[in-house]
C-alpha positions as CSV (number, residue, x, y, z in Angstrom):
1,X,-139.8,-63.5,1.2
2,X,-138.3,-60.3,2.7
3,X,-137.3,-62.0,5.9
4,X,-135.8,-65.2,4.4
5,X,-132.3,-63.6,4.0
6,X,-132.0,-61.0,6.8
7,X,-128.3,-60.9,6.6
8,X,-126.8,-59.8,3.3
9,X,-124.2,-62.1,1.6
10,X,-122.2,-58.9,0.6
11,X,-122.2,-55.3,1.6
12,X,-120.2,-52.7,-0.3
13,X,-117.8,-50.8,2.0
14,X,-118.2,-47.0,2.5
15,X,-115.2,-46.2,0.2
16,X,-116.7,-48.2,-2.6
17,X,-120.1,-46.5,-2.2
18,X,-118.5,-43.0,-2.1
19,X,-116.5,-43.5,-5.3
20,X,-119.2,-45.3,-7.3
21,X,-120.5,-43.4,-10.3
22,X,-124.1,-43.7,-9.1
23,X,-123.3,-41.9,-5.8
24,X,-121.5,-39.1,-7.6
25,X,-124.3,-38.9,-10.2
26,X,-126.9,-38.6,-7.4
27,X,-125.1,-35.7,-5.8
28,X,-124.6,-33.9,-9.1
29,X,-128.3,-34.5,-10.1
30,X,-129.4,-33.2,-6.8
31,X,-127.6,-29.9,-7.4
32,X,-128.6,-29.5,-11.1
33,X,-131.9,-31.4,-11.6
34,X,-133.7,-31.6,-8.2
35,X,-132.9,-35.2,-7.5
36,X,-133.0,-36.1,-3.7
37,X,-129.6,-35.6,-2.1
38,X,-130.4,-38.0,0.8
39,X,-132.0,-41.4,0.9
40,X,-129.5,-43.3,-1.2
41,X,-130.4,-45.5,-4.1
42,X,-134.0,-46.0,-3.1
43,X,-134.7,-42.2,-3.1
44,X,-132.8,-41.8,-6.4
45,X,-134.8,-44.7,-8.0
46,X,-138.1,-43.2,-6.9
47,X,-137.2,-39.8,-8.3
48,X,-136.0,-41.4,-11.6
49,X,-139.4,-43.0,-12.3
50,X,-141.6,-40.1,-10.8
51,X,-139.6,-37.5,-12.8
52,X,-138.7,-39.2,-16.0
53,X,-137.8,-36.1,-17.9
54,X,-135.4,-34.5,-15.4
55,X,-133.8,-38.0,-14.8
56,X,-133.1,-38.8,-18.5
57,X,-131.9,-35.2,-19.2
58,X,-129.5,-35.6,-16.3
59,X,-128.2,-38.9,-17.8
60,X,-127.5,-37.2,-21.1
61,X,-125.7,-34.3,-19.4
62,X,-123.7,-36.5,-17.0
63,X,-122.4,-38.6,-19.8
64,X,-122.0,-35.6,-22.1
65,X,-124.2,-37.0,-24.9
66,X,-123.5,-34.9,-28.0
67,X,-126.7,-33.8,-29.7
68,X,-125.8,-32.2,-33.1
69,X,-129.3,-30.6,-33.1
70,X,-131.0,-30.0,-29.8
71,X,-134.2,-31.7,-28.6
72,X,-137.5,-29.9,-28.2
73,X,-138.2,-31.7,-24.9
74,X,-137.1,-35.0,-23.3
75,X,-140.4,-36.9,-23.7
76,X,-142.7,-35.8,-26.4
77,X,-145.3,-38.5,-25.9
78,X,-145.1,-41.0,-23.0
79,X,-147.9,-43.4,-24.0
80,X,-146.9,-47.1,-24.5
81,X,-146.4,-48.3,-27.1
82,X,-145.2,-45.3,-29.1
83,X,-143.4,-43.2,-26.5
84,X,-141.5,-40.4,-28.3
85,X,-138.0,-39.6,-26.8
86,X,-136.0,-36.4,-27.4
87,X,-138.0,-35.2,-30.4
88,X,-135.9,-33.0,-32.7
89,X,-132.6,-34.3,-31.5
90,X,-130.0,-35.8,-33.8
91,X,-126.9,-37.8,-32.8
92,X,-124.8,-40.9,-33.7
93,X,-124.2,-44.0,-31.6
94,X,-120.9,-44.9,-33.2
95,X,-119.5,-41.4,-32.6
96,X,-120.0,-41.9,-28.9
97,X,-118.6,-45.4,-28.9
98,X,-115.4,-44.2,-30.4
99,X,-114.9,-41.0,-28.3
100,X,-112.1,-42.4,-26.1
101,X,-109.9,-42.6,-29.2
102,X,-109.3,-38.8,-28.8
103,X,-107.6,-39.2,-25.3
104,X,-106.5,-42.9,-25.2
105,X,-105.4,-43.6,-28.8
106,X,-102.8,-46.3,-27.9
107,X,-104.7,-48.0,-25.1
108,X,-106.8,-51.1,-25.9
109,X,-110.4,-50.6,-26.9
110,X,-110.8,-54.4,-27.5
111,X,-109.0,-57.5,-26.2
112,X,-109.7,-60.4,-28.5
113,X,-109.3,-63.9,-27.1
114,X,-109.8,-67.2,-28.9
115,X,-109.4,-70.8,-27.6
116,X,-105.6,-70.3,-27.1
117,X,-106.7,-67.9,-24.3
118,X,-104.0,-65.3,-25.4
119,X,-105.4,-61.8,-25.5
120,X,-104.7,-59.7,-28.5
121,X,-105.4,-55.9,-28.3
122,X,-107.0,-53.6,-30.7
123,X,-106.2,-50.0,-29.7
124,X,-108.7,-47.1,-29.8
125,X,-106.9,-45.5,-32.8
126,X,-106.9,-48.8,-34.7
127,X,-110.6,-49.3,-34.1
128,X,-111.5,-45.8,-35.1
129,X,-109.4,-46.0,-38.3
130,X,-110.9,-49.4,-39.4
131,X,-114.4,-48.1,-38.7
132,X,-113.6,-44.9,-40.8
133,X,-112.2,-47.0,-43.7
134,X,-115.1,-49.5,-43.7
135,X,-117.8,-46.7,-43.4
136,X,-116.3,-44.9,-46.4
137,X,-116.2,-48.1,-48.4
138,X,-119.8,-48.9,-47.5
139,X,-120.9,-45.5,-48.7
140,X,-118.9,-46.1,-51.9
141,X,-120.9,-49.3,-52.4
142,X,-124.1,-47.2,-52.2
143,X,-125.1,-47.9,-48.6
144,X,-127.4,-45.3,-47.3
145,X,-129.0,-44.3,-44.0
146,X,-131.8,-46.9,-43.2
147,X,-130.3,-49.7,-45.3
148,X,-129.8,-53.0,-43.5
149,X,-126.4,-54.7,-42.9
150,X,-126.1,-58.2,-41.7
151,X,-123.4,-60.2,-40.0
152,X,-123.0,-63.9,-39.9
153,X,-120.0,-63.6,-37.6
154,X,-118.6,-64.9,-34.3
155,X,-117.5,-62.6,-31.5
156,X,-114.5,-61.2,-33.1
157,X,-113.1,-57.6,-33.6
158,X,-114.3,-57.5,-37.2
159,X,-117.9,-57.8,-35.9
160,X,-117.5,-54.7,-33.7
161,X,-115.9,-52.8,-36.6
162,X,-118.8,-53.8,-38.9
163,X,-121.5,-52.8,-36.4
164,X,-119.9,-49.4,-35.7
165,X,-119.3,-48.6,-39.4
166,X,-122.9,-49.5,-40.1
167,X,-124.1,-47.2,-37.3
168,X,-121.7,-44.4,-38.6
169,X,-123.4,-44.5,-41.9
170,X,-126.9,-44.5,-40.3
171,X,-127.6,-48.0,-41.6
172,X,-129.3,-50.7,-39.5
173,X,-127.2,-53.6,-38.1
174,X,-128.3,-57.2,-37.5
175,X,-126.3,-60.3,-36.7
176,X,-126.4,-64.1,-36.1
177,X,-123.7,-66.4,-34.8
178,X,-122.2,-68.8,-37.3
179,X,-123.4,-71.8,-35.3
180,X,-126.9,-70.9,-36.5
181,X,-128.0,-73.1,-39.4
182,X,-129.0,-71.5,-42.8
183,X,-132.7,-71.8,-42.0
184,X,-132.4,-70.1,-38.6
185,X,-130.4,-67.2,-40.2
186,X,-132.8,-66.9,-43.1
187,X,-135.9,-66.8,-40.8
188,X,-134.2,-63.7,-39.3
189,X,-132.4,-61.9,-42.2
190,X,-135.1,-62.5,-44.8
191,X,-137.4,-60.4,-42.7
192,X,-135.2,-57.3,-42.9
193,X,-133.8,-57.7,-46.4
194,X,-130.1,-56.8,-45.9
195,X,-128.1,-55.2,-48.7
196,X,-124.7,-56.1,-47.3
197,X,-123.6,-59.4,-45.6
198,X,-120.5,-59.8,-43.6
199,X,-119.5,-63.5,-43.3
200,X,-116.7,-65.7,-42.1
201,X,-115.6,-68.9,-43.8
202,X,-116.0,-70.8,-40.6
203,X,-115.2,-70.7,-36.9
204,X,-113.3,-72.6,-34.2
205,X,-115.2,-74.1,-31.2
206,X,-114.2,-76.8,-28.8
207,X,-110.8,-77.3,-30.4
208,X,-112.3,-78.0,-33.9
209,X,-112.7,-76.0,-37.0
210,X,-116.2,-75.7,-38.5
211,X,-116.4,-74.8,-42.2
212,X,-119.4,-72.6,-43.0
213,X,-118.8,-71.9,-46.7
214,X,-121.7,-74.0,-47.9
215,X,-124.1,-72.2,-45.5
216,X,-122.8,-68.8,-46.6
217,X,-123.4,-69.8,-50.2
218,X,-127.0,-70.8,-49.3
219,X,-127.5,-67.4,-47.6
220,X,-126.3,-65.6,-50.7
221,X,-128.7,-67.6,-52.9
222,X,-131.7,-66.9,-50.5
223,X,-131.1,-63.2,-49.8
224,X,-131.9,-61.5,-53.2
225,X,-131.6,-58.1,-51.6
226,X,-127.8,-58.4,-51.2
227,X,-125.7,-56.0,-53.1
228,X,-122.4,-56.9,-51.5
229,X,-120.9,-59.8,-49.5
230,X,-117.7,-59.2,-47.4
231,X,-115.5,-62.3,-46.7
232,X,-113.5,-62.5,-43.4
233,X,-111.1,-65.5,-43.8
234,X,-111.1,-66.7,-40.2
235,X,-110.0,-70.1,-41.3
236,X,-107.7,-68.8,-44.0
237,X,-109.7,-69.7,-47.1
238,X,-109.9,-67.7,-50.4
239,X,-112.9,-65.3,-50.8
240,X,-115.7,-66.9,-52.8
241,X,-116.4,-65.5,-56.3
242,X,-118.0,-62.1,-56.2
243,X,-117.2,-61.4,-52.5
244,X,-115.1,-58.5,-51.2
245,X,-112.1,-58.9,-49.0
246,X,-112.3,-57.6,-45.5
247,X,-108.7,-56.3,-45.5
248,X,-109.2,-54.3,-48.7
249,X,-112.2,-52.5,-47.1
250,X,-110.4,-51.6,-43.8
251,X,-106.9,-50.7,-44.8
252,X,-107.3,-47.0,-45.6
253,X,-106.4,-44.3,-43.1
254,X,-109.7,-42.5,-43.0
255,X,-111.4,-40.5,-40.3
256,X,-114.9,-41.8,-39.8
257,X,-117.8,-39.6,-40.9
258,X,-120.8,-40.0,-38.5
259,X,-124.2,-39.5,-40.1
260,X,-126.3,-37.5,-37.7
261,X,-129.7,-39.3,-37.4
262,X,-132.9,-38.6,-35.4
263,X,-132.9,-40.0,-31.9
264,X,-135.5,-42.6,-32.9
265,X,-133.5,-43.7,-36.0
266,X,-133.1,-47.6,-36.1
267,X,-129.7,-48.8,-34.8
268,X,-130.1,-52.5,-35.0
269,X,-132.6,-55.4,-35.2
270,X,-132.5,-58.1,-32.5
271,X,-134.6,-61.3,-32.6
272,X,-136.8,-63.1,-30.1
273,X,-136.0,-66.8,-29.8
274,X,-138.8,-67.6,-32.3
275,X,-139.7,-70.9,-30.7
276,X,-143.3,-70.8,-31.9
277,X,-143.2,-68.9,-35.2
278,X,-140.9,-66.5,-37.1
279,X,-138.7,-64.7,-34.6
280,X,-139.9,-61.2,-33.7
281,X,-137.6,-58.7,-35.5
282,X,-137.2,-56.1,-32.7
283,X,-136.0,-52.7,-33.8
284,X,-134.2,-50.4,-31.3
285,X,-133.1,-46.8,-31.8
286,X,-129.7,-45.1,-32.0
287,X,-130.6,-42.6,-29.2
288,X,-132.6,-45.0,-27.1
289,X,-129.8,-47.6,-26.9
290,X,-127.2,-44.9,-26.4
291,X,-128.8,-43.4,-23.3
292,X,-130.1,-46.6,-21.8
293,X,-126.7,-48.3,-22.1
294,X,-124.8,-45.3,-20.7
295,X,-127.1,-45.5,-17.7
296,X,-126.9,-49.3,-17.3
297,X,-123.2,-49.7,-18.0
298,X,-122.0,-46.4,-16.3
299,X,-124.3,-46.1,-13.3
300,X,-125.3,-49.7,-12.6
301,X,-122.2,-51.6,-13.7
302,X,-120.0,-48.8,-12.6
303,X,-117.8,-49.1,-15.7
304,X,-115.3,-46.5,-16.7
305,X,-112.0,-46.0,-18.6
306,X,-110.0,-48.1,-16.0
307,X,-112.2,-51.1,-16.4
308,X,-112.2,-54.2,-18.5
309,X,-115.6,-55.7,-19.4
310,X,-115.9,-59.4,-20.3
311,X,-119.2,-61.1,-20.9
312,X,-119.4,-64.6,-22.4
313,X,-121.8,-64.2,-25.3
314,X,-122.3,-64.8,-29.0
315,X,-123.4,-62.3,-31.7
316,X,-126.8,-64.0,-31.8
317,X,-127.6,-62.8,-28.2
318,X,-128.5,-59.3,-27.0
319,X,-125.7,-59.5,-24.5
320,X,-123.2,-59.1,-27.4
321,X,-124.8,-55.8,-28.3
322,X,-124.7,-54.8,-24.6
323,X,-121.1,-55.8,-24.4
324,X,-120.1,-53.7,-27.4
325,X,-121.8,-50.7,-25.7
326,X,-119.1,-51.0,-23.0
327,X,-117.1,-48.8,-25.5
328,X,-119.5,-45.9,-24.7
329,X,-118.1,-45.6,-21.2
330,X,-114.5,-45.8,-22.5
331,X,-114.1,-49.3,-21.1
332,X,-111.9,-52.0,-22.7
333,X,-114.2,-54.7,-24.0
334,X,-113.1,-58.3,-23.9
335,X,-114.3,-60.4,-26.9
336,X,-114.0,-64.2,-26.3
337,X,-114.7,-66.4,-29.3
338,X,-114.8,-70.1,-28.4
339,X,-116.4,-72.7,-26.3
340,X,-117.3,-71.7,-22.7
341,X,-115.8,-75.0,-21.4
342,X,-112.8,-75.6,-23.6
343,X,-110.3,-77.0,-22.9
344,X,-111.9,-77.5,-19.5
345,X,-114.8,-76.1,-17.4
346,X,-112.7,-73.4,-15.9
347,X,-112.1,-71.7,-19.3
348,X,-114.0,-68.6,-18.7
349,X,-112.2,-67.9,-15.4
350,X,-108.9,-68.3,-17.2
351,X,-110.1,-65.7,-19.8
352,X,-111.1,-63.3,-16.9
353,X,-107.6,-63.8,-15.3
354,X,-105.6,-63.2,-18.5
355,X,-107.5,-60.1,-19.6
356,X,-107.6,-58.5,-16.1
357,X,-111.4,-58.3,-16.3
358,X,-113.0,-56.1,-13.6
359,X,-116.6,-57.0,-14.5
360,X,-117.0,-60.6,-15.7
361,X,-120.5,-61.7,-16.9
362,X,-121.7,-65.1,-17.6
363,X,-124.7,-67.4,-17.5
364,X,-126.2,-68.8,-14.4
365,X,-125.9,-72.2,-16.1
366,X,-122.2,-71.8,-16.3
367,X,-121.9,-71.0,-12.7
368,X,-123.8,-74.1,-11.7
369,X,-121.8,-76.2,-14.1
370,X,-118.6,-75.0,-12.4
371,X,-120.1,-75.8,-9.0
372,X,-120.9,-79.4,-10.2
373,X,-117.5,-79.9,-11.9
374,X,-115.8,-78.9,-8.6
375,X,-114.0,-75.9,-10.2
376,X,-112.1,-73.6,-7.7
377,X,-111.7,-70.3,-9.4
378,X,-110.4,-68.3,-6.5
379,X,-107.8,-71.0,-5.8
380,X,-106.7,-71.7,-9.3
381,X,-106.8,-68.3,-11.0
382,X,-105.7,-64.8,-10.1
383,X,-109.0,-63.0,-10.0
384,X,-107.8,-60.1,-7.9
385,X,-109.0,-57.6,-10.5
386,X,-112.5,-59.0,-10.8
387,X,-114.7,-56.6,-8.8
388,X,-118.1,-58.0,-9.9
389,X,-119.4,-61.3,-11.4
390,X,-122.7,-60.8,-13.1
391,X,-125.1,-63.5,-14.3
392,X,-128.1,-63.6,-16.6
393,X,-129.9,-65.9,-19.0
394,X,-131.9,-67.5,-16.2
395,X,-132.2,-66.9,-12.4
396,X,-129.1,-67.6,-10.5
397,X,-130.0,-70.2,-7.8
398,X,-129.2,-69.5,-4.1
399,X,-126.5,-72.2,-4.3
400,X,-124.9,-70.2,-7.1
401,X,-124.7,-67.1,-5.0
402,X,-123.1,-69.1,-2.2
403,X,-120.6,-70.9,-4.5
404,X,-119.4,-67.6,-6.0
405,X,-119.0,-66.1,-2.6
406,X,-117.1,-69.1,-1.2
407,X,-115.1,-70.1,-4.3
408,X,-114.2,-66.7,-5.9
409,X,-113.8,-64.2,-3.1
410,X,-115.8,-63.2,0.0
411,X,-115.6,-59.6,-1.0
412,X,-117.2,-60.1,-4.4
413,X,-120.1,-58.1,-5.8
414,X,-122.5,-60.7,-7.3
415,X,-124.9,-59.1,-9.7
416,X,-127.7,-61.4,-10.9
417,X,-129.5,-59.3,-13.6
418,X,-132.7,-59.8,-15.5
419,X,-134.0,-57.9,-18.6
420,X,-134.7,-59.0,-22.1
421,X,-133.8,-58.9,-25.8
422,X,-136.9,-56.8,-26.2
423,X,-135.3,-53.8,-24.4
424,X,-131.6,-54.9,-24.8
425,X,-131.1,-53.9,-21.2
426,X,-131.9,-54.9,-17.6
427,X,-135.1,-54.3,-15.7
428,X,-133.4,-55.1,-12.4
429,X,-130.0,-56.2,-11.2
430,X,-126.7,-54.5,-10.4
431,X,-126.4,-51.6,-8.0
432,X,-122.9,-51.0,-6.7
433,X,-124.1,-49.3,-3.5
434,X,-126.6,-51.9,-2.3
435,X,-126.1,-55.1,-0.4
436,X,-126.5,-58.5,-2.1
437,X,-129.0,-61.0,-0.6
438,X,-128.8,-64.6,-1.6
439,X,-131.2,-65.5,-4.5
440,X,-132.2,-61.8,-5.0
441,X,-131.5,-59.2,-7.6
442,X,-130.4,-56.0,-5.8
443,X,-133.0,-53.6,-7.1
444,X,-135.0,-52.3,-10.1
445,X,-133.0,-50.2,-12.6
446,X,-133.0,-46.4,-12.6
447,X,-135.8,-45.0,-14.8
448,X,-137.6,-48.4,-14.8
449,X,-140.8,-48.5,-12.8
450,X,-140.8,-52.3,-12.3
451,X,-143.7,-53.8,-10.4
452,X,-145.2,-57.2,-9.7
453,X,-149.0,-57.2,-10.6
454,X,-151.8,-59.5,-9.9
455,X,-154.3,-60.4,-12.7
456,X,-156.4,-57.4,-11.9
457,X,-153.5,-55.0,-12.2
458,X,-152.9,-54.5,-8.5
459,X,-149.3,-54.2,-7.3
460,X,-148.0,-56.9,-5.0
461,X,-145.2,-56.8,-2.4
462,X,-143.7,-60.1,-1.1
463,X,-146.0,-62.0,-3.5
464,X,-145.5,-63.6,-6.9
465,X,-147.0,-61.6,-9.8
466,X,-146.4,-60.6,-13.4
467,X,-143.4,-58.5,-14.2
468,X,-144.7,-55.2,-15.6
469,X,-143.0,-51.8,-16.4
470,X,-145.4,-48.9,-16.0
471,X,-143.4,-46.2,-17.6
472,X,-141.6,-46.0,-21.0
473,X,-137.9,-46.9,-21.3
474,X,-135.8,-45.3,-24.2
475,X,-134.6,-48.7,-25.4
476,X,-138.1,-50.2,-25.8
477,X,-138.6,-51.2,-29.4
478,X,-139.5,-48.4,-31.8
479,X,-141.4,-51.1,-33.7
480,X,-141.1,-54.6,-35.0
481,X,-139.9,-55.1,-38.6
482,X,-142.8,-55.9,-41.0
483,X,-145.5,-55.1,-38.5
484,X,-147.0,-52.1,-40.3
485,X,-150.0,-51.6,-38.0
486,X,-148.0,-52.4,-34.9
487,X,-150.4,-55.2,-33.9
488,X,-147.7,-57.8,-33.3
489,X,-145.8,-55.4,-31.1
490,X,-148.9,-54.4,-29.2
491,X,-150.0,-58.0,-28.6
492,X,-146.5,-59.1,-27.5
493,X,-146.4,-56.7,-24.4
494,X,-149.6,-54.6,-24.0
495,X,-152.6,-56.9,-24.5
496,X,-152.9,-57.9,-20.8
497,X,-152.6,-54.5,-19.1
498,X,-153.4,-51.7,-21.6
499,X,-150.6,-49.1,-21.7
500,X,-148.4,-51.1,-19.4
501,X,-145.5,-53.4,-20.5
502,X,-146.0,-57.0,-19.4
503,X,-142.9,-58.9,-20.0
504,X,-143.9,-62.5,-19.4
505,X,-141.9,-63.3,-16.2
506,X,-143.1,-64.1,-12.7
507,X,-141.4,-61.9,-10.1
508,X,-141.5,-61.0,-6.5
509,X,-140.7,-57.4,-5.4
510,X,-139.7,-57.8,-1.8
511,X,-140.5,-55.3,1.0
512,X,-136.7,-54.5,1.2
513,X,-136.9,-53.4,-2.5
514,X,-135.0,-56.3,-4.0
515,X,-136.4,-58.5,-6.8
516,X,-136.7,-62.3,-7.2
517,X,-137.3,-63.8,-10.7
518,X,-139.2,-67.1,-10.9
519,X,-139.2,-67.9,-14.6
520,X,-141.5,-67.3,-17.5
521,X,-145.1,-66.6,-16.6
522,X,-146.4,-68.3,-19.7
523,X,-144.9,-71.6,-18.5
524,X,-145.8,-71.1,-14.8
525,X,-146.7,-74.1,-12.7
526,X,-150.1,-73.4,-11.1
527,X,-151.3,-76.1,-8.9
528,X,-154.3,-75.6,-6.6
529,X,-153.9,-71.9,-7.0
530,X,-150.2,-71.9,-5.9
531,X,-148.0,-70.5,-8.6
532,X,-144.4,-71.4,-9.0
533,X,-141.8,-70.6,-11.6
534,X,-140.0,-73.5,-13.4
535,X,-136.7,-72.0,-12.3
536,X,-137.4,-72.8,-8.7
537,X,-137.9,-76.5,-9.6
538,X,-134.7,-76.6,-11.7
539,X,-132.7,-75.0,-8.9
540,X,-133.9,-77.7,-6.4
541,X,-133.7,-80.7,-8.7
542,X,-130.4,-80.0,-10.3
543,X,-128.6,-79.9,-7.0
544,X,-128.8,-83.6,-7.1
545,X,-125.5,-85.0,-8.7
546,X,-127.5,-87.6,-10.7
547,X,-129.5,-84.9,-12.6
548,X,-127.6,-83.2,-15.5
549,X,-130.6,-81.1,-16.6
550,X,-134.4,-81.0,-16.2
551,X,-137.5,-79.7,-17.8
552,X,-140.9,-79.3,-16.0
553,X,-144.2,-78.6,-17.7
554,X,-147.7,-77.9,-16.2
555,X,-150.6,-78.9,-18.5
556,X,-154.3,-78.1,-17.9
557,X,-156.3,-81.2,-18.7
558,X,-159.7,-81.2,-20.4
559,X,-161.4,-82.7,-17.4
560,X,-160.1,-79.8,-15.2
561,X,-157.2,-81.8,-13.8
562,X,-153.5,-80.8,-14.1
563,X,-150.7,-82.9,-15.3
564,X,-147.2,-82.0,-14.2
565,X,-144.4,-84.2,-15.6
566,X,-140.7,-83.6,-14.8
567,X,-138.3,-84.6,-17.5
568,X,-134.7,-85.4,-16.3
569,X,-131.5,-85.9,-18.3
570,X,-129.4,-88.1,-16.1
571,X,-125.6,-87.6,-15.5
572,X,-123.4,-90.4,-17.0
573,X,-123.8,-93.6,-15.0
574,X,-126.9,-92.5,-13.1
575,X,-130.0,-94.7,-13.0
576,X,-133.6,-93.4,-12.5
577,X,-134.5,-96.0,-9.9
578,X,-136.9,-95.8,-7.0
579,X,-134.3,-94.4,-4.7
580,X,-133.6,-91.5,-7.0
581,X,-137.3,-90.9,-7.6
582,X,-137.8,-90.6,-3.9
583,X,-134.9,-88.2,-3.5
584,X,-136.2,-86.0,-6.3
585,X,-139.7,-85.8,-4.7
586,X,-138.2,-85.3,-1.3
587,X,-136.1,-82.4,-2.6
588,X,-139.1,-80.6,-4.1
589,X,-141.2,-81.3,-1.1
590,X,-138.7,-80.0,1.4
591,X,-137.3,-77.1,-0.6
592,X,-140.3,-75.8,-2.5
593,X,-143.8,-77.1,-1.9
594,X,-145.6,-80.5,-1.6
595,X,-148.1,-79.3,-4.2
596,X,-145.4,-79.1,-6.8
597,X,-144.2,-82.7,-6.6
598,X,-144.4,-83.9,-10.2
599,X,-147.0,-86.4,-11.2
600,X,-144.4,-88.3,-13.2
601,X,-140.6,-88.2,-13.4
602,X,-139.6,-89.2,-17.0
603,X,-136.0,-89.9,-18.2
604,X,-135.2,-88.1,-21.4
605,X,-132.2,-88.2,-23.8
606,X,-131.8,-84.5,-23.5
607,X,-133.5,-81.1,-22.9
608,X,-134.1,-78.9,-26.0
609,X,-133.0,-75.3,-25.9
610,X,-133.3,-72.2,-28.1
611,X,-130.1,-71.3,-30.0
612,X,-129.4,-68.8,-27.2
613,X,-129.5,-71.6,-24.6
614,X,-132.9,-71.2,-23.0
615,X,-134.9,-74.3,-22.2
616,X,-138.0,-74.4,-24.4
617,X,-140.9,-75.0,-22.1
618,X,-143.9,-73.6,-24.0
619,X,-143.3,-75.5,-27.3
620,X,-142.9,-78.8,-25.3
621,X,-146.1,-78.0,-23.5
622,X,-147.8,-77.5,-26.8
623,X,-146.5,-80.8,-28.2
624,X,-147.8,-82.6,-25.1
625,X,-151.1,-81.0,-25.6
626,X,-151.3,-82.5,-29.1
627,X,-150.1,-79.6,-31.3
628,X,-148.2,-80.9,-34.4
629,X,-144.4,-80.4,-34.2
630,X,-144.4,-78.0,-37.2
631,X,-147.0,-75.8,-35.5
632,X,-145.6,-76.1,-31.9
633,X,-142.1,-74.9,-32.7
634,X,-140.0,-73.1,-35.3
635,X,-137.4,-75.8,-36.1
636,X,-134.8,-73.3,-37.0
637,X,-134.8,-71.9,-33.5
638,X,-133.9,-75.2,-31.7
639,X,-130.4,-76.4,-30.8
640,X,-131.3,-80.1,-31.3
641,X,-134.5,-80.8,-33.1
642,X,-134.1,-84.6,-32.8
643,X,-134.8,-84.3,-29.0
644,X,-138.3,-83.0,-29.7
645,X,-139.3,-86.3,-31.4
646,X,-139.2,-87.9,-27.9
647,X,-141.8,-85.5,-26.6
648,X,-143.9,-85.8,-29.8
649,X,-143.8,-89.6,-29.4
650,X,-144.8,-89.3,-25.7
651,X,-147.8,-87.1,-26.7
652,X,-148.9,-89.7,-29.3
653,X,-148.7,-92.5,-26.7
654,X,-150.7,-90.5,-24.1
655,X,-153.3,-89.6,-26.7
């Protein structure tokens, strides 16, 4: 693995390395906290995981975190789960997110873009004033610290205002995108019992208006905990009976009052995809998210006041929360509400151009779709301000790296990153001072002791193993909601290696220190002892122009055998004839391994995904093993439930 790509695709120049925030942080931390002055990122990373307390204290000082009461120590208890960070400290996330209003009042905090692709600014002073007005109104409604506030909202400025006002009060935010159906939303919101619901009347996507008033009415009926509903007329309709008007709550000229809360006070609830049961309601803390995101956005993404930060996301995905945290570094945050491919596949590049984005984040799937659609971003758009293109959601295939390098700009920092909703951050990915090798994430993140382990808990180098994190991170969940004894939290991450976080991904840590992600370990293909991630299969097969999308499953048979079907959704006009079958098998044999040639290639009407766009491998595997549909998958978590009936019928025929 470590010798496959001896020459980097990209290397930062000495000036870029010198001016990056992580370089300046290292020199300062060497002077004030005993960090190594020499040895570059590798030495800094080793210090950050060996000396957790000085490292995280240095992060809080470098970014001037304001503790209204001081902490007794950095790490009161380091055991996992249950690590105790900065005991005694109080602070407020929203206060830090709005600090730039003091010095840059009239500059844009947000740039809002809809499908017209015309950016509309919200200044720092406007954002601060609206947050102040809304927080005061929420308090007047009786909202108190610890109460839950929910948003059924698209990626619009009002969602950011509502999140920050909630955090200012010390209440707990949670959100879903309005393309989620009522059942999916209720599976999430009913767990946390919100007292306030922010809603839109509908949203625009793909050039069409989608009315959501009936869904909102159902949410109101099925959430008896609600004391107030706030109506945002995105489509221009009247507020329903009993709902409050957004404009009436945000029009006062009021300075925000920031409730000072303990470091571990809940900030928001995020949700796992919930494909096999109720989604896990993951609670993360005000202080933990604040310091983790300052580190990730400031040091790893190298964001500051001169930057513009655009990531294509929806409010139902952790990347939206991560995007909003760009405000912590004084960065202008770009909110795009619309289809990623409307009016054409190049839509996101047009948004990056028109907003002057310096860091543009998207999904690996979008990059590969652009490659297939013969999009030429560097030729057709002015992307001279884009310094970095980052991808997540799934591993970026090697062809994706090459395409970005060739089609955007040769001097482009390509940051493939990997983390999880569970920590709302990255385990590995962007480092502005390191080279980029094709198909590899640059390095593990600071403060994250990321390793690849074999089943007995031994670390592996240049071999595939389980992704584990051996030390606590501040943004790890403080708990799951409605998990009083902590058993569901423990079983999700700590049942395989006691006291060590096992994430459920296969990774390789290379001898050069980079990281390769191979896909989920719970859907890994293991033939004759050779393990391979499904992502490797997809990357190879979906190079073929006839294949729109694919899904591969490995199933252990009762007789000790192993059945590995490959499901393919064909591009329009393509036919699964013998010639295409031969090409699929040859592609896998030549690019991956002869052991991983599928036993069958089966044409399907489509590949099912979670609502956040991930292929659902494990539920399909369970269906094919004979598990009834209602037990194999949570219907509310799937983008197209009809597609699952194909796999259910196939299982019935095979039985």
